[in-house]
C-alpha positions, 0 to 999 in steps of 0.5 A: 551505493547511496552512502558512497556518494555521501547522501543519506539513505531513506526507506519508505517502509510503509508497505514492508512494516506489517510483513517483515522486521526491519533493522535500522543498523548502526548509525553511520554505518555504510549499510544502515538506514539513515531515515525510515518512514511508515504510516501506523494504519499499515500496522492496522493501528487507528487514529492516522499516525505517521512516523518518521524515524531519524538519526539524531545527529542528522536532525541536530543539523537544522537550523531551525524546525520545518514547521514552527509552532507551539512546543517548538521554542524554549523562549520568545521575545520581540527580537528573537526565538531560542528553539527547543532540543530534538525531538521538540523543535520538530513537533510543533502544535498538539501531538497525536496522542491517542494515535501514538498510544494506538500505534504503540499497542499495535507494535506491542501486538507485532512484537508479542505474536512475533514476525516469524509467525506472521511471515510463515502465515503470509508464506503459506497463503502466498504459496497456495494462491500462486499455485492456483492462479498458475493453473488458471490459463486466462490469468497472467501473473506479474512479477516472480511466478515461482511459488516455491521462491517466497523468501525475498517477497511479500504476501502480495500478488499482482495479476490481470484476467485476459480480456477483462479490465482490471477495474471491473475485475475489482468491482465484481469481486467487491459487489458480487462477492464480498471481496476486497482487492486493490486495482490500478497502478498502486502509486507506482505508475512508471513501474506498472507501465513497465510491467505491462510493456506500455510504451510509445504511442500506446503510452502517449495515447493513454496519457492524453486520455488520462489528462482529459479526464478519461480514465477508461483505459487506465492501465493497472492490475488486481493485487492481492494482499494477505494480512496476518488475519487472512485464512485459507477459507478466504482464499478458496472463496477468492479462487472460486469467485475468480473461476465464476468471473472468467466463465462469465465474462460477457454476463458481467460485462453487460451488468456493469458501467464505467464512469469514465472520469474516475475509471471505476465500474459500478453494477448498472441500477445499483445504489449504495444505501448507507442510511441502512447501516449508519447516519452522519 
């Protein structure tokens, strides 16, 4: 559809690339990807490399670099600048060499392990998690709920616990059980509002609160995301923790407080003691 309008097709593959193999297709083909972006840290590589893969013929269309600087020029005089060829014209400044090497090693790991292996591990864990969550009445799953339909989804499950804020659930899992999950709107605010059915006056009220730095009622959900390193024992610990939380809602509501400005929950009288572990 994009190509039929004469536009170019770009995919933000940051969340997809550690889970599924991506094919760019043949340049210029109607089904091909013209631009693909992703982050190295999503493939577990350190040092913060960001990646943009683009068709070379499209990169050559520009008049000059997006950002000028060292490495982008062939020659500079008092009157003129001669720009370098692709890809150097778009690589101003000192490159993140260590980050590139780290990403290369991460890509080698994925290729050597095989996406088929990674996919099978995530499907097995997702299947088990879906079955367990569906048997807990207080939990609402968002998106497809069929544990047998796993071919067109990732190892990512979104849910909420009845009568407990998503931010509180995430904090309890972290502080009481040492389990890391994500909560909130996941950089997809409009989509989450649709999933949660928030509209009309309720939406207007929330917008007003958030714009005045009160995030107490900010909508969202809890997200469990599997990686290739996760094991069934960790999944069992998560399910046990959710049962404990659901059976002790009042206790946890009395043990945590919320910071309205951030919408985060913290245990009462708790203090981080980072100096026990490291000093800056």
